[in-house]
Phi, psi and omega in degrees: 000136182289133178266106184264012179294152176295153184305322183294326179293317176298322182295318179300315180293317182298316181295322179295311184291327177302326180273358179074024182266137169284173177296325178294318179293324176300319178298316179297320179296321179293318180294324178295318179296330180275355180080023181262123179279330182230149177180168181273096182298317183297318180295317180292325177298324177293323177294321178299318177301317179296317180296318182289342173279349180081015181294316176208169184263146178279067189303308183287339183261001181306308182296331181282326171300315181299318179294315182297321182270344184070036182235137179307137185303316184288342176275328185282312184224113181259147178262133178289140179288337182228169171298155186304316181297316179295320180296317179296317179296319179297317179297316179298321180295318179296317179296322178295321178297318178295321180298321178296333178273001178091012178274127181283102182273359177244041183298150177293344179275354183302319179296343179285338187299315177300326179293316179298317180294321178297320177296319177303317181293331182282339180289137178307133184097339175070178181300315186293333181296337183242358190299311183297314180300319180297318181286328174297321177295318179298316179297320178299316180295321177295326177298318176295316183296325182301327185289338186233335185276135174305134188301327180291338176277326181287325188307311182297317180296319179296317179296318180298319179291327176296321177295318178296319178295320177302318178298318179298317180295320182290333182278355177248111190282336184194178172098177186295326183298317180297317178298318181294331179292343176296336178296298177298332176296317178296320179294314180294322178296321178295319178294325175294319177301316178297319184294311181292331177293317180293342175270003177090007181267076188293321180295315178297323179299316179300319179294318179293326176296322177298315179298319179299318179297315181298317180295318179297319179294321180294331180287340183061022176268107186299318179299320180292320178300317179293314183300313182299313182291325178295315180287331173295321178299313180295318178297322178295324179299312184282340179269002174084018175290160181306139182296334177294326176292318179301313180296319181297315179295318180296316181294323176299314180298315181296321179294321179296323180295334178077200186284337183235064182287151177269204181297334183300334183279347188293326178294323176294318178296322177294318179299320180296313180299316182292320179295317179298322178297319180289340178269008180062028176260073192299312183298317179294323178296318179297319179295319179295321179294320178296316179297320179298310182296321180297319180290320181298323182300334185272000183256155178293156180294154180218152179283153180305324182279006172265014184305324183261014173282142183296327185254022181216153176206101189285170181296330176304320180294319179297309182295324177297317180294317178298317180300315180295309186297312183288333174299321183272343175268351177091009177273074192291326178296314179294324178298317180297319178298316180292322178298316178297317181296315180295317180298325180286331184273329182291130177290157184304326184288346178270069188293318182296318181294320177296321178294322177300319178298316181292328175290326173294322178298319178296319178298319178299317179300316180295313182294332179278355174114351181262076186296313184299315180294323182294310182290329176294317179295319178297318180297316179296322181296313182290320181298326182283347183266131179303147184302324182291344179262000180274070183287176178297332176295317176294318179298323178295318177298322178295322179290326179299326176298313181294322180295336180279347182289128177299152182305322184295339183258000185294336183260005179292152182304318183299317181289318179297317180297319179297314182295318183289323183299326185243017176053043179272136178288151173295151183309322181289346181270354182297000000 
């Protein structure tokens, strides 16, 4: 016969029987845990019978069950965040959303999940003891994947993990573990914002950035709060949002970081330097770049694929920022040096980042007066990049080359061919 009781009811009975306690003895143990010397054992035993049938939850007795069994309260008996009907409907909606993204929600491995969770509970420390660390590791891996994986391939896996994380948060009704899970939630939400942005979904990206900020603030992790806003600022720059918005987000992040910010503040500082350069505020951009380099020098070295780690900011990021900023301030010799340095440091698998550097090189050539060489170099760069890797960030770099072309040269064959080959709008059409 199928046992349809909720998991917590089965757990209460299993833990009691494992200890060899009758319901009456369970009642005595609960009263002892509550500090009660006298009580109606028979009446409480009847309630225990009801609880183990799953009729209702032992709400007032939850902490005493935890004491009697020596098991954390939130692991033993979880409270549903919604009514059962609402929770089921919500779960069906989430699974349907994943199915639309191409995630197989009826996988043959699904029956294995209860077994894995049971094993987790049996391990000393239980599931919750490792939960935050496990999700931080997952967020870290997605950060690495974002740098090399085509965004349309990353999106389903990222969405599936967000649904799993949501389930983890919902099964923990209170306490430090739930608050700590807001950290990886904020990181994953930010990565989702970046991913949908690179796919051209700017409105969705803005919404995901808001969620990422809220989760980061809820985590009370200052580095994460700074990191999320810094990367939102950079993402806003490349997605064409107003430069005043980019500066506001960057300045907010830097202010949150305070006087002694760590590596998390560097993306905000980089966004600020690049935005100022695009606003033709050359002296301020140079000062921002100097402050960035000075701060970077005091931090430990990091690998290129740690770019999206909260506590790291590699030299590739520094040289990329210098290349972008000096390309737009007109310091072309310094820009060329930074472009060469970044190109030498980026590993081959980071194709989009290498292409961005070459598009900056093309922009420098155009701004320095060699329009034909610049658009030719940009065209070769984009052509060499697989179509699935031509994200909106790459498209933005391609448009920057065109925006640097003087009006008098916009109708030359080389420029027309470049614009037509990649369906780029003329500058006046932006």
